[in-house]
N, C-alpha and C positions, 0 to 999 in steps of 0.2 A: 505493500500500499503505499502512496504519496501522499503525506499530509503536509505538506510543506506549505500549500495555500492556505490550509485551515490554520496552519501553526502560525503563518504571518500575520493573517488577518486578526487572530486571537492578540497576538502579542503587539498587532499595531493598536488595536484598542486599549489594551492594557497601557500602554506607553502613555496614550493619550487621556485615559483616566488619571496617571499616575501623575501627570504633568499638570491635570488640573487641581490635584490634590483631594484626599477622602474628605477634609471638614469642607470642601467647595464643590461638591458632585451635585448638591441639592440645588445648587445656583443653575445647573445645565440639564434638571429635569423639568420638562415643560409638555404636558399632553397635546397641547394645541399645535406647538410647532411639530411633535410627530406626525399627527394628523396631517398637517398640511403636507410636509416635506414626505415624508416614508408613505403615508397614503396615497398622497397625490401622485407621487412617481410611480407606484405600483400600479394604480387606479388608469393611469395614462399607457402603460406598457401593457397592461390588458386590453386596452382599447386599440393599442396599434397593431396587435399581431392576433393570428386565427388560433382557435382552439386546437387546431394541429401543431402549432408552436407550442403553447402554454405547457401543453399534456408532458412536453418532452423534458420541461424542466428538474424532474426527478434525475432524471438519466445525466443531466448535466454536471450535479454534483456527484455520481458515480465515477464519471470521467474526470474530475480534478483529484478525486482521492486514489484513483485506481494506478498502478504502477505502469507505466508506459509498456504496450504491448506491441510495440513496433520497433523491432531490432533490424535494422538494414542487413547487419552483417549475416542475422539467421537466413534472410530471404536470399540473399546473394549465393550463401553455401547451400541452398535449396535449389538455386536455379542451376547451380554447378552440377550438382548432382544427378538433376534431371537432364542436363546436357550431354552427361554420361550415358546415361541410359538410354537417350533418343540416337546417340552416335553409334552405340553398339546395336540397339533392335528395334531402331526406328521410332517414328513418332506415335504410331498407334501404342507402344507400349507405356506410354505416358497416362494411357485412361485410366489405370488402375489407381496411380498416383494422383490421379487428378479428385478421385472420387473420395480418396483418403484427407484431402484439403478442408481444411476449417475455415478458412478464408473463401468467401465467395467470389472475390475478384479475381484471387489467383486461380481458383478451380474454372470459373469461367474462360478464363486466359488460354489455361491448358486445353479446353475442351474445342474451343475453337481451332487450335492448331492441329489436335488431332484429327478434328471433322474436315481438315485440309482446307480451312477457309483461307483466303487469299491475303498475304501479308498486309496489304493497304486496307482490307476492311477489318483484319484484326486490330490494326491500330486504330482505326476509325470507331471501333465498337469500344473499345476499353478508352479510347480517352473521352470517348462521350460518358461513359461511367463514372470517369474519374470530374470530370466536369460538373457533372450532377451531384459527387460527392461534396466536391471543392463548395459549392453552390449551396447545398444542406447545412456544410462548417459554417460559411459565412453568415447564413441566417442567424445560427445558434449564436455566433459571437457577436453578430449587430445587435441582437437583443439587450447584452449586458453593457456594450457601447452607447446603446441607446439610454440606457438608465443612468450612465455616468453622467450622459448629457442632459437628461430630465430633472436630475437631484437637484442639481444646484440652481435649476430654473426656478422650480419649486420653494427651494431657498430664497432666492428672490422674491418669487411671490409671496411668501411669509414675512418677508423685511418689508414689502411694501404696504402689507396689510398691518402689521406693526406700527410703521409710519404713520399711515392714515390716522388709525385709532390714538396714536399718542396725539397726534395735532388735533384731534378734535374733543380730546379730554383736556385740552390744556387750559386751567384757570388758576385762581390764586387759592383755591381751597386746598384743603389736605386729601381730600377724597381725590381730587383731580391731580393731584402732585403723586400719588399713589398707582392712580391707574397710568399715568402718564411712564412713570418707571418700570410698570408692568409689561404694556405695549413697547416700549422700547427693548426689553429683554426678550420680548418675542421676536422683535425684528432681530436680533443679533443672533438669537438661538437658531432660528431657522436656518440662516445661512450657514452656521455651526454644523447642523446637522446634515444640510443637503451635502456639503464640502466632505463630510465624515463618509457619507453614504457611497458617493461617487468613489473616492479615492482609496478606501479600505475595504470596500465590497466589490463594486461594480468592476472597477477597472483590474484587480487583479485576478478575478475570474475569467474576465476578456483574454487576459495576457496567457493565462494558464490553458483556457480552450483553445487558442490560436497555436500555442505549444504542441499540443497534443493533434492539431489537426495538419501542423507541418510535419509532423512524424510520421503521419499516417500517409499523408501525400506523397512524401520519399518513397517510402516501402511500395507505394502505388506505381510509382513511376520508373523504379528500379523493374518491377513486376513486368513491365509493358516491354522496356528493351530487352529484360533478359528472357522472355518469352519468344519476341522475334527474332533474337539471335540463336535461340534452339530453332525455332524453324526454319532459319538459315543455314543451319548447320555447323555453325561457329565452333572453332576449338575451346572446351570448357575451361581451361585455364586462361586463354584470352578474354573468353565472356565474363571471368571472376573479374579479371584487372580493369576491364571496361567499367563493369559496373560500379567497382569501389570507386571511380572517379566522380561518381554522383555526391559521394560523404562530404560531408565537411574537414577540413584540414585536421581539427581537433580529433576527429573519430578515425582518420588514416593514422595517425600518431599511434593513438592506442592500439590499434589493429598492429601496428609493424613492430610497437614494443611485446605485445603478446608472442608474436611470430618469432621474436628474438628471445624470448624466455623459453619457449617450445625448443628453439634451434642447441640452444646451451645447455637444457636438460636433458636432449638427445645425444649431443656430444660428451658430456659427463659420463652418459649411461653405457656409451662405446668405450 
């Protein structure tokens, strides 16, 4: 499990509360400000998205706490193994392997080349699927980015409400002074709630979902090129080296270090 986002959000809240001070926390508790900022933000989000998107929200939290399921090196090694099988026994030999695949995208790609689909058609079908996956991910990420935009906006609405009420209550009486102080507090606290909601909740979740999306899409692109290379009958070793070029530099360095360790252990054993 990956709890970095949850730990980060809780740490951010703790540090804000610690900075306020335990004896002053009561000054920052205002139900009216919560209704305006938090309630207003989620109300507008609900109004902005169809039920289809809103029903996916529980899955989003599973994604951010779930350990990364998309390791590009695992896919590269699988594709290299499949390339070896295809060169020895032909593309039809991949059908059994395809049925064992848990990744629907990977399975679909293998079945396309087993069925002798032309390379251009294989690429077109898989890239169309990839575009749909990316669009679905972007819609998910956009939900939280919109929330990060709406929250400060409702904080500003609360500020305006507080300022208007403050101005309307201005008089020389003690009751007027108390009302003015209360409304000024509402004006400031709503801005505080809006900024906190955007920066401690919405933006970190959007960023983690973007990271998870990038990890999945990278593996999908590796699958597309790997499957087309298998169909073209490329050398498995050359296929592996070509697909490794998709990896960011830091991941390539990790791979090289692991290979160096394996080589050293083998040398010591001999």
